[in-house]
Chimera marker file (.cmm) of the C-alpha trace (Angstrom):
<marker_set name="trace">
<marker id="1" x="131.805" y="247.548" z="185.517" r="1" g="1" b="0" radius="0.5"/>
<marker id="2" x="133.397" y="246.149" z="188.656" r="1" g="1" b="0" radius="0.5"/>
<marker id="3" x="133.702" y="242.414" z="189.061" r="1" g="1" b="0" radius="0.5"/>
<marker id="4" x="130.733" y="240.997" z="190.983" r="1" g="1" b="0" radius="0.5"/>
<marker id="5" x="131.430" y="238.246" z="193.499" r="1" g="1" b="0" radius="0.5"/>
<marker id="6" x="129.294" y="235.508" z="195.012" r="1" g="1" b="0" radius="0.5"/>
<marker id="7" x="131.031" y="234.515" z="198.227" r="1" g="1" b="0" radius="0.5"/>
<marker id="8" x="130.351" y="231.168" z="199.851" r="1" g="1" b="0" radius="0.5"/>
<marker id="9" x="131.772" y="229.066" z="202.637" r="1" g="1" b="0" radius="0.5"/>
<marker id="10" x="129.898" y="226.462" z="204.665" r="1" g="1" b="0" radius="0.5"/>
<marker id="11" x="127.095" y="227.220" z="202.227" r="1" g="1" b="0" radius="0.5"/>
<marker id="12" x="124.909" y="225.316" z="199.774" r="1" g="1" b="0" radius="0.5"/>
<marker id="13" x="127.610" y="225.703" z="197.095" r="1" g="1" b="0" radius="0.5"/>
<marker id="14" x="130.263" y="224.047" z="199.258" r="1" g="1" b="0" radius="0.5"/>
<marker id="15" x="131.681" y="220.567" z="198.744" r="1" g="1" b="0" radius="0.5"/>
<marker id="16" x="130.091" y="219.569" z="202.056" r="1" g="1" b="0" radius="0.5"/>
<marker id="17" x="126.514" y="220.286" z="200.963" r="1" g="1" b="0" radius="0.5"/>
<marker id="18" x="124.394" y="217.129" z="201.095" r="1" g="1" b="0" radius="0.5"/>
<marker id="19" x="123.348" y="216.611" z="197.476" r="1" g="1" b="0" radius="0.5"/>
<marker id="20" x="123.423" y="212.926" z="196.485" r="1" g="1" b="0" radius="0.5"/>
<marker id="21" x="124.490" y="212.002" z="192.964" r="1" g="1" b="0" radius="0.5"/>
<marker id="22" x="125.501" y="208.857" z="191.117" r="1" g="1" b="0" radius="0.5"/>
<marker id="23" x="128.778" y="208.317" z="189.288" r="1" g="1" b="0" radius="0.5"/>
<marker id="24" x="129.955" y="204.959" z="188.007" r="1" g="1" b="0" radius="0.5"/>
<marker id="25" x="126.997" y="203.241" z="189.633" r="1" g="1" b="0" radius="0.5"/>
<marker id="26" x="127.971" y="204.531" z="193.090" r="1" g="1" b="0" radius="0.5"/>
<marker id="27" x="125.829" y="206.993" z="195.037" r="1" g="1" b="0" radius="0.5"/>
<marker id="28" x="127.835" y="209.762" z="196.677" r="1" g="1" b="0" radius="0.5"/>
<marker id="29" x="126.314" y="211.910" z="199.413" r="1" g="1" b="0" radius="0.5"/>
<marker id="30" x="128.557" y="214.953" z="198.931" r="1" g="1" b="0" radius="0.5"/>
<marker id="31" x="131.011" y="216.225" z="196.313" r="1" g="1" b="0" radius="0.5"/>
<marker id="32" x="133.643" y="215.984" z="199.058" r="1" g="1" b="0" radius="0.5"/>
<marker id="33" x="133.012" y="212.248" z="199.311" r="1" g="1" b="0" radius="0.5"/>
<marker id="34" x="133.625" y="211.741" z="195.595" r="1" g="1" b="0" radius="0.5"/>
<marker id="35" x="136.740" y="213.917" z="195.728" r="1" g="1" b="0" radius="0.5"/>
<marker id="36" x="138.258" y="211.904" z="198.577" r="1" g="1" b="0" radius="0.5"/>
<marker id="37" x="137.166" y="208.573" z="197.046" r="1" g="1" b="0" radius="0.5"/>
<marker id="38" x="138.754" y="209.456" z="193.696" r="1" g="1" b="0" radius="0.5"/>
<marker id="39" x="141.884" y="210.652" z="195.497" r="1" g="1" b="0" radius="0.5"/>
<marker id="40" x="142.187" y="207.307" z="197.277" r="1" g="1" b="0" radius="0.5"/>
<marker id="41" x="141.733" y="205.410" z="194.005" r="1" g="1" b="0" radius="0.5"/>
<marker id="42" x="144.239" y="207.676" z="192.235" r="1" g="1" b="0" radius="0.5"/>
<marker id="43" x="146.866" y="206.506" z="194.720" r="1" g="1" b="0" radius="0.5"/>
<marker id="44" x="145.629" y="202.882" z="194.698" r="1" g="1" b="0" radius="0.5"/>
<marker id="45" x="144.492" y="202.972" z="198.331" r="1" g="1" b="0" radius="0.5"/>
<marker id="46" x="141.391" y="200.790" z="197.974" r="1" g="1" b="0" radius="0.5"/>
<marker id="47" x="141.075" y="200.342" z="201.724" r="1" g="1" b="0" radius="0.5"/>
<marker id="48" x="140.773" y="204.111" z="202.225" r="1" g="1" b="0" radius="0.5"/>
<marker id="49" x="138.366" y="204.344" z="199.272" r="1" g="1" b="0" radius="0.5"/>
<marker id="50" x="136.069" y="201.818" z="200.954" r="1" g="1" b="0" radius="0.5"/>
<marker id="51" x="136.223" y="203.668" z="204.263" r="1" g="1" b="0" radius="0.5"/>
<marker id="52" x="135.414" y="206.952" z="202.506" r="1" g="1" b="0" radius="0.5"/>
<marker id="53" x="132.305" y="205.388" z="200.946" r="1" g="1" b="0" radius="0.5"/>
<marker id="54" x="131.240" y="204.075" z="204.360" r="1" g="1" b="0" radius="0.5"/>
<marker id="55" x="131.893" y="207.371" z="206.181" r="1" g="1" b="0" radius="0.5"/>
<marker id="56" x="128.715" y="209.308" z="206.910" r="1" g="1" b="0" radius="0.5"/>
<marker id="57" x="129.948" y="212.889" z="207.106" r="1" g="1" b="0" radius="0.5"/>
<marker id="58" x="132.140" y="215.003" z="204.849" r="1" g="1" b="0" radius="0.5"/>
<marker id="59" x="134.401" y="215.701" z="207.826" r="1" g="1" b="0" radius="0.5"/>
<marker id="60" x="135.058" y="211.960" z="208.239" r="1" g="1" b="0" radius="0.5"/>
<marker id="61" x="135.476" y="211.540" z="204.483" r="1" g="1" b="0" radius="0.5"/>
<marker id="62" x="138.010" y="214.363" z="204.375" r="1" g="1" b="0" radius="0.5"/>
<marker id="63" x="139.958" y="213.016" z="207.347" r="1" g="1" b="0" radius="0.5"/>
<marker id="64" x="140.310" y="209.621" z="205.676" r="1" g="1" b="0" radius="0.5"/>
<marker id="65" x="141.237" y="211.301" z="202.392" r="1" g="1" b="0" radius="0.5"/>
<marker id="66" x="143.997" y="213.276" z="204.086" r="1" g="1" b="0" radius="0.5"/>
<marker id="67" x="145.652" y="210.003" z="205.121" r="1" g="1" b="0" radius="0.5"/>
<marker id="68" x="145.606" y="208.222" z="201.745" r="1" g="1" b="0" radius="0.5"/>
<marker id="69" x="148.614" y="205.911" z="201.426" r="1" g="1" b="0" radius="0.5"/>
<marker id="70" x="151.020" y="206.667" z="198.589" r="1" g="1" b="0" radius="0.5"/>
<marker id="71" x="149.870" y="210.287" z="198.297" r="1" g="1" b="0" radius="0.5"/>
<marker id="72" x="152.076" y="212.405" z="196.031" r="1" g="1" b="0" radius="0.5"/>
<marker id="73" x="151.333" y="216.138" z="195.884" r="1" g="1" b="0" radius="0.5"/>
<marker id="74" x="152.831" y="216.508" z="192.398" r="1" g="1" b="0" radius="0.5"/>
<marker id="75" x="150.411" y="213.875" z="191.070" r="1" g="1" b="0" radius="0.5"/>
<marker id="76" x="147.420" y="215.245" z="193.015" r="1" g="1" b="0" radius="0.5"/>
<marker id="77" x="147.955" y="218.728" z="191.559" r="1" g="1" b="0" radius="0.5"/>
<marker id="78" x="147.556" y="217.278" z="188.060" r="1" g="1" b="0" radius="0.5"/>
<marker id="79" x="144.233" y="215.570" z="188.800" r="1" g="1" b="0" radius="0.5"/>
<marker id="80" x="142.491" y="217.477" z="191.604" r="1" g="1" b="0" radius="0.5"/>
<marker id="81" x="140.576" y="220.029" z="189.533" r="1" g="1" b="0" radius="0.5"/>
<marker id="82" x="139.331" y="217.417" z="187.064" r="1" g="1" b="0" radius="0.5"/>
<marker id="83" x="138.142" y="215.237" z="189.933" r="1" g="1" b="0" radius="0.5"/>
<marker id="84" x="136.299" y="218.133" z="191.576" r="1" g="1" b="0" radius="0.5"/>
<marker id="85" x="134.807" y="219.158" z="188.216" r="1" g="1" b="0" radius="0.5"/>
<marker id="86" x="133.516" y="215.608" z="187.660" r="1" g="1" b="0" radius="0.5"/>
<marker id="87" x="131.923" y="215.489" z="191.125" r="1" g="1" b="0" radius="0.5"/>
<marker id="88" x="130.266" y="218.865" z="190.830" r="1" g="1" b="0" radius="0.5"/>
<marker id="89" x="129.085" y="218.398" z="187.258" r="1" g="1" b="0" radius="0.5"/>
<marker id="90" x="127.289" y="215.240" z="188.423" r="1" g="1" b="0" radius="0.5"/>
<marker id="91" x="126.020" y="216.913" z="191.595" r="1" g="1" b="0" radius="0.5"/>
<marker id="92" x="124.576" y="219.976" z="189.872" r="1" g="1" b="0" radius="0.5"/>
<marker id="93" x="123.248" y="218.119" z="186.829" r="1" g="1" b="0" radius="0.5"/>
<marker id="94" x="121.416" y="215.556" z="188.996" r="1" g="1" b="0" radius="0.5"/>
<marker id="95" x="119.983" y="217.930" z="191.639" r="1" g="1" b="0" radius="0.5"/>
<marker id="96" x="117.617" y="220.543" z="190.224" r="1" g="1" b="0" radius="0.5"/>
<marker id="97" x="117.602" y="222.739" z="193.351" r="1" g="1" b="0" radius="0.5"/>
<marker id="98" x="121.399" y="222.778" z="193.392" r="1" g="1" b="0" radius="0.5"/>
<marker id="99" x="121.521" y="223.528" z="189.659" r="1" g="1" b="0" radius="0.5"/>
<marker id="100" x="119.097" y="226.442" z="189.995" r="1" g="1" b="0" radius="0.5"/>
<marker id="101" x="121.189" y="227.811" z="192.861" r="1" g="1" b="0" radius="0.5"/>
<marker id="102" x="124.310" y="227.607" z="190.701" r="1" g="1" b="0" radius="0.5"/>
<marker id="103" x="122.519" y="229.205" z="187.740" r="1" g="1" b="0" radius="0.5"/>
<marker id="104" x="121.358" y="232.055" z="189.994" r="1" g="1" b="0" radius="0.5"/>
<marker id="105" x="125.013" y="233.084" z="190.347" r="1" g="1" b="0" radius="0.5"/>
<marker id="106" x="125.387" y="233.635" z="186.595" r="1" g="1" b="0" radius="0.5"/>
<marker id="107" x="127.462" y="236.703" z="185.782" r="1" g="1" b="0" radius="0.5"/>
<marker id="108" x="129.352" y="236.620" z="189.074" r="1" g="1" b="0" radius="0.5"/>
<marker id="109" x="132.709" y="235.278" z="190.132" r="1" g="1" b="0" radius="0.5"/>
<marker id="110" x="132.265" y="232.405" z="192.579" r="1" g="1" b="0" radius="0.5"/>
<marker id="111" x="134.564" y="232.738" z="195.557" r="1" g="1" b="0" radius="0.5"/>
<marker id="112" x="135.092" y="230.230" z="198.339" r="1" g="1" b="0" radius="0.5"/>
<marker id="113" x="135.660" y="232.715" z="201.150" r="1" g="1" b="0" radius="0.5"/>
<marker id="114" x="137.355" y="230.299" z="203.511" r="1" g="1" b="0" radius="0.5"/>
<marker id="115" x="139.836" y="232.039" z="205.773" r="1" g="1" b="0" radius="0.5"/>
<marker id="116" x="141.499" y="228.649" z="206.373" r="1" g="1" b="0" radius="0.5"/>
<marker id="117" x="141.917" y="227.341" z="202.817" r="1" g="1" b="0" radius="0.5"/>
<marker id="118" x="144.458" y="228.831" z="200.441" r="1" g="1" b="0" radius="0.5"/>
<marker id="119" x="144.093" y="226.196" z="197.762" r="1" g="1" b="0" radius="0.5"/>
<marker id="120" x="140.373" y="225.677" z="197.218" r="1" g="1" b="0" radius="0.5"/>
<marker id="121" x="139.478" y="229.047" z="198.769" r="1" g="1" b="0" radius="0.5"/>
<marker id="122" x="140.923" y="232.549" z="198.917" r="1" g="1" b="0" radius="0.5"/>
<marker id="123" x="142.353" y="232.388" z="202.432" r="1" g="1" b="0" radius="0.5"/>
<marker id="124" x="140.092" y="235.258" z="203.487" r="1" g="1" b="0" radius="0.5"/>
<marker id="125" x="136.571" y="235.547" z="204.888" r="1" g="1" b="0" radius="0.5"/>
<marker id="126" x="133.860" y="237.320" z="202.885" r="1" g="1" b="0" radius="0.5"/>
<marker id="127" x="133.798" y="240.196" z="205.364" r="1" g="1" b="0" radius="0.5"/>
<marker id="128" x="137.521" y="240.899" z="204.922" r="1" g="1" b="0" radius="0.5"/>
<marker id="129" x="137.814" y="243.997" z="202.663" r="1" g="1" b="0" radius="0.5"/>
<marker id="130" x="140.632" y="242.290" z="200.716" r="1" g="1" b="0" radius="0.5"/>
<marker id="131" x="138.154" y="239.638" z="199.533" r="1" g="1" b="0" radius="0.5"/>
<marker id="132" x="136.688" y="242.185" z="197.095" r="1" g="1" b="0" radius="0.5"/>
<marker id="133" x="140.032" y="242.644" z="195.349" r="1" g="1" b="0" radius="0.5"/>
<marker id="134" x="141.241" y="239.560" z="193.495" r="1" g="1" b="0" radius="0.5"/>
<marker id="135" x="144.841" y="240.828" z="193.615" r="1" g="1" b="0" radius="0.5"/>
<marker id="136" x="144.753" y="240.658" z="197.423" r="1" g="1" b="0" radius="0.5"/>
<marker id="137" x="143.525" y="237.098" z="197.736" r="1" g="1" b="0" radius="0.5"/>
<marker id="138" x="145.803" y="234.833" z="199.717" r="1" g="1" b="0" radius="0.5"/>
<marker id="139" x="144.569" y="231.664" z="198.030" r="1" g="1" b="0" radius="0.5"/>
<marker id="140" x="143.933" y="230.153" z="194.601" r="1" g="1" b="0" radius="0.5"/>
<marker id="141" x="140.108" y="229.862" z="194.790" r="1" g="1" b="0" radius="0.5"/>
<marker id="142" x="140.226" y="226.561" z="192.902" r="1" g="1" b="0" radius="0.5"/>
<marker id="143" x="136.739" y="225.547" z="194.039" r="1" g="1" b="0" radius="0.5"/>
<marker id="144" x="135.262" y="228.816" z="192.808" r="1" g="1" b="0" radius="0.5"/>
<marker id="145" x="137.046" y="228.409" z="189.468" r="1" g="1" b="0" radius="0.5"/>
<marker id="146" x="135.857" y="224.818" z="189.059" r="1" g="1" b="0" radius="0.5"/>
<marker id="147" x="132.268" y="225.729" z="189.968" r="1" g="1" b="0" radius="0.5"/>
<marker id="148" x="132.277" y="228.499" z="187.360" r="1" g="1" b="0" radius="0.5"/>
<marker id="149" x="133.403" y="225.976" z="184.714" r="1" g="1" b="0" radius="0.5"/>
<marker id="150" x="130.634" y="223.607" z="185.853" r="1" g="1" b="0" radius="0.5"/>
<marker id="151" x="128.121" y="226.461" z="185.711" r="1" g="1" b="0" radius="0.5"/>
<marker id="152" x="129.095" y="227.392" z="182.158" r="1" g="1" b="0" radius="0.5"/>
<marker id="153" x="129.037" y="223.773" z="180.969" r="1" g="1" b="0" radius="0.5"/>
<marker id="154" x="125.608" y="223.174" z="182.500" r="1" g="1" b="0" radius="0.5"/>
<marker id="155" x="124.180" y="226.480" z="181.279" r="1" g="1" b="0" radius="0.5"/>
<marker id="156" x="125.224" y="225.592" z="177.759" r="1" g="1" b="0" radius="0.5"/>
<marker id="157" x="123.834" y="222.059" z="178.065" r="1" g="1" b="0" radius="0.5"/>
<marker id="158" x="120.493" y="223.057" z="179.576" r="1" g="1" b="0" radius="0.5"/>
<marker id="159" x="119.991" y="226.071" z="177.283" r="1" g="1" b="0" radius="0.5"/>
<marker id="160" x="120.785" y="223.865" z="174.284" r="1" g="1" b="0" radius="0.5"/>
<marker id="161" x="118.196" y="221.310" z="175.448" r="1" g="1" b="0" radius="0.5"/>
<marker id="162" x="115.598" y="224.041" z="175.957" r="1" g="1" b="0" radius="0.5"/>
<marker id="163" x="116.301" y="225.341" z="172.460" r="1" g="1" b="0" radius="0.5"/>
<marker id="164" x="115.784" y="221.901" z="170.939" r="1" g="1" b="0" radius="0.5"/>
<marker id="165" x="112.509" y="221.385" z="172.804" r="1" g="1" b="0" radius="0.5"/>
<marker id="166" x="111.287" y="224.856" z="171.857" r="1" g="1" b="0" radius="0.5"/>
<marker id="167" x="111.837" y="224.177" z="168.129" r="1" g="1" b="0" radius="0.5"/>
<link id1="1" id2="2" r="1" g="1" b="0" radius="0.2"/>
<link id1="2" id2="3" r="1" g="1" b="0" radius="0.2"/>
<link id1="3" id2="4" r="1" g="1" b="0" radius="0.2"/>
<link id1="4" id2="5" r="1" g="1" b="0" radius="0.2"/>
<link id1="5" id2="6" r="1" g="1" b="0" radius="0.2"/>
<link id1="6" id2="7" r="1" g="1" b="0" radius="0.2"/>
<link id1="7" id2="8" r="1" g="1" b="0" radius="0.2"/>
<link id1="8" id2="9" r="1" g="1" b="0" radius="0.2"/>
<link id1="9" id2="10" r="1" g="1" b="0" radius="0.2"/>
<link id1="10" id2="11" r="1" g="1" b="0" radius="0.2"/>
<link id1="11" id2="12" r="1" g="1" b="0" radius="0.2"/>
<link id1="12" id2="13" r="1" g="1" b="0" radius="0.2"/>
<link id1="13" id2="14" r="1" g="1" b="0" radius="0.2"/>
<link id1="14" id2="15" r="1" g="1" b="0" radius="0.2"/>
<link id1="15" id2="16" r="1" g="1" b="0" radius="0.2"/>
<link id1="16" id2="17" r="1" g="1" b="0" radius="0.2"/>
<link id1="17" id2="18" r="1" g="1" b="0" radius="0.2"/>
<link id1="18" id2="19" r="1" g="1" b="0" radius="0.2"/>
<link id1="19" id2="20" r="1" g="1" b="0" radius="0.2"/>
<link id1="20" id2="21" r="1" g="1" b="0" radius="0.2"/>
<link id1="21" id2="22" r="1" g="1" b="0" radius="0.2"/>
<link id1="22" id2="23" r="1" g="1" b="0" radius="0.2"/>
<link id1="23" id2="24" r="1" g="1" b="0" radius="0.2"/>
<link id1="24" id2="25" r="1" g="1" b="0" radius="0.2"/>
<link id1="25" id2="26" r="1" g="1" b="0" radius="0.2"/>
<link id1="26" id2="27" r="1" g="1" b="0" radius="0.2"/>
<link id1="27" id2="28" r="1" g="1" b="0" radius="0.2"/>
<link id1="28" id2="29" r="1" g="1" b="0" radius="0.2"/>
<link id1="29" id2="30" r="1" g="1" b="0" radius="0.2"/>
<link id1="30" id2="31" r="1" g="1" b="0" radius="0.2"/>
<link id1="31" id2="32" r="1" g="1" b="0" radius="0.2"/>
<link id1="32" id2="33" r="1" g="1" b="0" radius="0.2"/>
<link id1="33" id2="34" r="1" g="1" b="0" radius="0.2"/>
<link id1="34" id2="35" r="1" g="1" b="0" radius="0.2"/>
<link id1="35" id2="36" r="1" g="1" b="0" radius="0.2"/>
<link id1="36" id2="37" r="1" g="1" b="0" radius="0.2"/>
<link id1="37" id2="38" r="1" g="1" b="0" radius="0.2"/>
<link id1="38" id2="39" r="1" g="1" b="0" radius="0.2"/>
<link id1="39" id2="40" r="1" g="1" b="0" radius="0.2"/>
<link id1="40" id2="41" r="1" g="1" b="0" radius="0.2"/>
<link id1="41" id2="42" r="1" g="1" b="0" radius="0.2"/>
<link id1="42" id2="43" r="1" g="1" b="0" radius="0.2"/>
<link id1="43" id2="44" r="1" g="1" b="0" radius="0.2"/>
<link id1="44" id2="45" r="1" g="1" b="0" radius="0.2"/>
<link id1="45" id2="46" r="1" g="1" b="0" radius="0.2"/>
<link id1="46" id2="47" r="1" g="1" b="0" radius="0.2"/>
<link id1="47" id2="48" r="1" g="1" b="0" radius="0.2"/>
<link id1="48" id2="49" r="1" g="1" b="0" radius="0.2"/>
<link id1="49" id2="50" r="1" g="1" b="0" radius="0.2"/>
<link id1="50" id2="51" r="1" g="1" b="0" radius="0.2"/>
<link id1="51" id2="52" r="1" g="1" b="0" radius="0.2"/>
<link id1="52" id2="53" r="1" g="1" b="0" radius="0.2"/>
<link id1="53" id2="54" r="1" g="1" b="0" radius="0.2"/>
<link id1="54" id2="55" r="1" g="1" b="0" radius="0.2"/>
<link id1="55" id2="56" r="1" g="1" b="0" radius="0.2"/>
<link id1="56" id2="57" r="1" g="1" b="0" radius="0.2"/>
<link id1="57" id2="58" r="1" g="1" b="0" radius="0.2"/>
<link id1="58" id2="59" r="1" g="1" b="0" radius="0.2"/>
<link id1="59" id2="60" r="1" g="1" b="0" radius="0.2"/>
<link id1="60" id2="61" r="1" g="1" b="0" radius="0.2"/>
<link id1="61" id2="62" r="1" g="1" b="0" radius="0.2"/>
<link id1="62" id2="63" r="1" g="1" b="0" radius="0.2"/>
<link id1="63" id2="64" r="1" g="1" b="0" radius="0.2"/>
<link id1="64" id2="65" r="1" g="1" b="0" radius="0.2"/>
<link id1="65" id2="66" r="1" g="1" b="0" radius="0.2"/>
<link id1="66" id2="67" r="1" g="1" b="0" radius="0.2"/>
<link id1="67" id2="68" r="1" g="1" b="0" radius="0.2"/>
<link id1="68" id2="69" r="1" g="1" b="0" radius="0.2"/>
<link id1="69" id2="70" r="1" g="1" b="0" radius="0.2"/>
<link id1="70" id2="71" r="1" g="1" b="0" radius="0.2"/>
<link id1="71" id2="72" r="1" g="1" b="0" radius="0.2"/>
<link id1="72" id2="73" r="1" g="1" b="0" radius="0.2"/>
<link id1="73" id2="74" r="1" g="1" b="0" radius="0.2"/>
<link id1="74" id2="75" r="1" g="1" b="0" radius="0.2"/>
<link id1="75" id2="76" r="1" g="1" b="0" radius="0.2"/>
<link id1="76" id2="77" r="1" g="1" b="0" radius="0.2"/>
<link id1="77" id2="78" r="1" g="1" b="0" radius="0.2"/>
<link id1="78" id2="79" r="1" g="1" b="0" radius="0.2"/>
<link id1="79" id2="80" r="1" g="1" b="0" radius="0.2"/>
<link id1="80" id2="81" r="1" g="1" b="0" radius="0.2"/>
<link id1="81" id2="82" r="1" g="1" b="0" radius="0.2"/>
<link id1="82" id2="83" r="1" g="1" b="0" radius="0.2"/>
<link id1="83" id2="84" r="1" g="1" b="0" radius="0.2"/>
<link id1="84" id2="85" r="1" g="1" b="0" radius="0.2"/>
<link id1="85" id2="86" r="1" g="1" b="0" radius="0.2"/>
<link id1="86" id2="87" r="1" g="1" b="0" radius="0.2"/>
<link id1="87" id2="88" r="1" g="1" b="0" radius="0.2"/>
<link id1="88" id2="89" r="1" g="1" b="0" radius="0.2"/>
<link id1="89" id2="90" r="1" g="1" b="0" radius="0.2"/>
<link id1="90" id2="91" r="1" g="1" b="0" radius="0.2"/>
<link id1="91" id2="92" r="1" g="1" b="0" radius="0.2"/>
<link id1="92" id2="93" r="1" g="1" b="0" radius="0.2"/>
<link id1="93" id2="94" r="1" g="1" b="0" radius="0.2"/>
<link id1="94" id2="95" r="1" g="1" b="0" radius="0.2"/>
<link id1="95" id2="96" r="1" g="1" b="0" radius="0.2"/>
<link id1="96" id2="97" r="1" g="1" b="0" radius="0.2"/>
<link id1="97" id2="98" r="1" g="1" b="0" radius="0.2"/>
<link id1="98" id2="99" r="1" g="1" b="0" radius="0.2"/>
<link id1="99" id2="100" r="1" g="1" b="0" radius="0.2"/>
<link id1="100" id2="101" r="1" g="1" b="0" radius="0.2"/>
<link id1="101" id2="102" r="1" g="1" b="0" radius="0.2"/>
<link id1="102" id2="103" r="1" g="1" b="0" radius="0.2"/>
<link id1="103" id2="104" r="1" g="1" b="0" radius="0.2"/>
<link id1="104" id2="105" r="1" g="1" b="0" radius="0.2"/>
<link id1="105" id2="106" r="1" g="1" b="0" radius="0.2"/>
<link id1="106" id2="107" r="1" g="1" b="0" radius="0.2"/>
<link id1="107" id2="108" r="1" g="1" b="0" radius="0.2"/>
<link id1="108" id2="109" r="1" g="1" b="0" radius="0.2"/>
<link id1="109" id2="110" r="1" g="1" b="0" radius="0.2"/>
<link id1="110" id2="111" r="1" g="1" b="0" radius="0.2"/>
<link id1="111" id2="112" r="1" g="1" b="0" radius="0.2"/>
<link id1="112" id2="113" r="1" g="1" b="0" radius="0.2"/>
<link id1="113" id2="114" r="1" g="1" b="0" radius="0.2"/>
<link id1="114" id2="115" r="1" g="1" b="0" radius="0.2"/>
<link id1="115" id2="116" r="1" g="1" b="0" radius="0.2"/>
<link id1="116" id2="117" r="1" g="1" b="0" radius="0.2"/>
<link id1="117" id2="118" r="1" g="1" b="0" radius="0.2"/>
<link id1="118" id2="119" r="1" g="1" b="0" radius="0.2"/>
<link id1="119" id2="120" r="1" g="1" b="0" radius="0.2"/>
<link id1="120" id2="121" r="1" g="1" b="0" radius="0.2"/>
<link id1="121" id2="122" r="1" g="1" b="0" radius="0.2"/>
<link id1="122" id2="123" r="1" g="1" b="0" radius="0.2"/>
<link id1="123" id2="124" r="1" g="1" b="0" radius="0.2"/>
<link id1="124" id2="125" r="1" g="1" b="0" radius="0.2"/>
<link id1="125" id2="126" r="1" g="1" b="0" radius="0.2"/>
<link id1="126" id2="127" r="1" g="1" b="0" radius="0.2"/>
<link id1="127" id2="128" r="1" g="1" b="0" radius="0.2"/>
<link id1="128" id2="129" r="1" g="1" b="0" radius="0.2"/>
<link id1="129" id2="130" r="1" g="1" b="0" radius="0.2"/>
<link id1="130" id2="131" r="1" g="1" b="0" radius="0.2"/>
<link id1="131" id2="132" r="1" g="1" b="0" radius="0.2"/>
<link id1="132" id2="133" r="1" g="1" b="0" radius="0.2"/>
<link id1="133" id2="134" r="1" g="1" b="0" radius="0.2"/>
<link id1="134" id2="135" r="1" g="1" b="0" radius="0.2"/>
<link id1="135" id2="136" r="1" g="1" b="0" radius="0.2"/>
<link id1="136" id2="137" r="1" g="1" b="0" radius="0.2"/>
<link id1="137" id2="138" r="1" g="1" b="0" radius="0.2"/>
<link id1="138" id2="139" r="1" g="1" b="0" radius="0.2"/>
<link id1="139" id2="140" r="1" g="1" b="0" radius="0.2"/>
<link id1="140" id2="141" r="1" g="1" b="0" radius="0.2"/>
<link id1="141" id2="142" r="1" g="1" b="0" radius="0.2"/>
<link id1="142" id2="143" r="1" g="1" b="0" radius="0.2"/>
<link id1="143" id2="144" r="1" g="1" b="0" radius="0.2"/>
<link id1="144" id2="145" r="1" g="1" b="0" radius="0.2"/>
<link id1="145" id2="146" r="1" g="1" b="0" radius="0.2"/>
<link id1="146" id2="147" r="1" g="1" b="0" radius="0.2"/>
<link id1="147" id2="148" r="1" g="1" b="0" radius="0.2"/>
<link id1="148" id2="149" r="1" g="1" b="0" radius="0.2"/>
<link id1="149" id2="150" r="1" g="1" b="0" radius="0.2"/>
<link id1="150" id2="151" r="1" g="1" b="0" radius="0.2"/>
<link id1="151" id2="152" r="1" g="1" b="0" radius="0.2"/>
<link id1="152" id2="153" r="1" g="1" b="0" radius="0.2"/>
<link id1="153" id2="154" r="1" g="1" b="0" radius="0.2"/>
<link id1="154" id2="155" r="1" g="1" b="0" radius="0.2"/>
<link id1="155" id2="156" r="1" g="1" b="0" radius="0.2"/>
<link id1="156" id2="157" r="1" g="1" b="0" radius="0.2"/>
<link id1="157" id2="158" r="1" g="1" b="0" radius="0.2"/>
<link id1="158" id2="159" r="1" g="1" b="0" radius="0.2"/>
<link id1="159" id2="160" r="1" g="1" b="0" radius="0.2"/>
<link id1="160" id2="161" r="1" g="1" b="0" radius="0.2"/>
<link id1="161" id2="162" r="1" g="1" b="0" radius="0.2"/>
<link id1="162" id2="163" r="1" g="1" b="0" radius="0.2"/>
<link id1="163" id2="164" r="1" g="1" b="0" radius="0.2"/>
<link id1="164" id2="165" r="1" g="1" b="0" radius="0.2"/>
<link id1="165" id2="166" r="1" g="1" b="0" radius="0.2"/>
<link id1="166" id2="167" r="1" g="1" b="0" radius="0.2"/>
</marker_set>
């Protein structure tokens, strides 16, 4: 059977979706906010971290995060997926509507079809015929990969809980 894809970009699965969650006693409005906040802390830029928490939109949060002092790509590569996993695990575990949306994609490959992002997305739009062939993707699809790991972790957790309560 051919691989089935769930394409998203500027969609409810995106990092920019408003879905508040709490981590470490701090309420984050978007997964993007946590990602940029954690990035700032990773590089010891507390001033940027504070500005990211105060910023109201994911666009502002991202802009501040792109200017974190002391940024080192080789360090970021080691931590970025874990940071995004942490944000999205919290987001989807604490927001039932978001979790049900994620669970509805079960059995499909999640693909961030951003024509502009070759790291978190595939570098192609969903309507590009190459998007349906993984070997033709121009990007890494890291967000899709992380969201699939979150989905599997949460499916296991919630199915396990249901099994205990059904016993």
